[in-house]
C-alpha angles and dihedrals in degrees: 000000000000111000115229108221134176093027119177136188140183126199117185122185123189123331096329092165089066094042096257097106146027137265110198120186111140108040120097111268137174124197142192115189121183125189130175134188087224110057089174090077103018123030123214105252145159136204113198122181119200121197124223102352112183121250088252092054092049090053089054089056091056095099138097119274099329114193113250135182127197122199130184136188151114130286095244097048103031131228133313127195112255100176138001127181145097127311108233101168133034121183133170130202139170121244112182104301093343128093109209125198119195124204120197115200138183131197108250089350100161095035093053100039107030103040117092121210123202110166144108116233116226117271124250096039132114134249092263089059092049090051089050088055089056095045090053087062091057104082093191092052110085100181147004128233113198133180136171143061093259088072089067096066111123121242096204101182098034126259125263112230105197117153135027121329089249093055089050094049091049090048094052094043089052095048098043101032096248136148119217137182138166112222121178102322098333132097110213119195126170142147114284092246095047136062138238088280140349098240097131093162091065098043116132115256114228115202141126086275092060098045108287104153104186134013114283116247134208121251139171106277100191114029095183094067125076121247089247094057111111091208090060108116128221112246134201135190133198146164126230143162112290109285121172089192091075102092131185113256094019129120121250132178114228116207104179130149095261103014128054133161149080118312138180112224104237097174133005128187124195115191143154144098133271101232108016113027135057115246117243142181122206122198135195113190142169128219113262127194112243113242116214111219116238094198 
């Protein structure tokens, strides 16, 4: 197995530049980050454990829903953001001589769960426009990325948005067969059988040359469909060296010994520790038909 050397990380919490937050870069940390193309069923979340924070640092964490960003990388190529969101739970425990503080984070947590909508969207618009109305009520989400023909369905008499943004996104995804997720500051929505975008030419190539550790293996992609259902998609799963470029909802090209093809990343998990564990990325993906651009 390849050894991962010269690893680096950066964890910023709150406005550390002004002194109202923390920047942590040299304490032992472990992390477990999970992201899904379908936030209706699986939320994007992170659990980060920090060893031996000072009493002063713990006092800084005693605030409601601070924004935090966690980046990882290697000394020769730099850091890449792995997760960003609000800290909604802080707990501290003793383990031997260590004091371990765990942060639990959610993408767009306060925007999605604590904002209340009470409006009727204008009649004669499409589903994409309704989604944009929801996005504009998410202060921490700067833009939306939309893909799929289901987004073109007309909402002739307007659409009532009553509830939290998460409730409304779940309702629309159920009604129009969509997947949605908030990742960093972007709202992604696409048809269930499509991906975040259709740029196959720029898809990440997964192979043993780019960090694939063991052979990929086939799994059930959609457990809710019967084995005889022709719409049921072929799934595949693999483990690779930690790679923040593997994004839930994106297209990748798998080039393994026994399995090759185009896949949509359904779920991705990044986990490891700074000093004592290897860093890994685990991916569950489903086969996707390549779309040839007509431009």
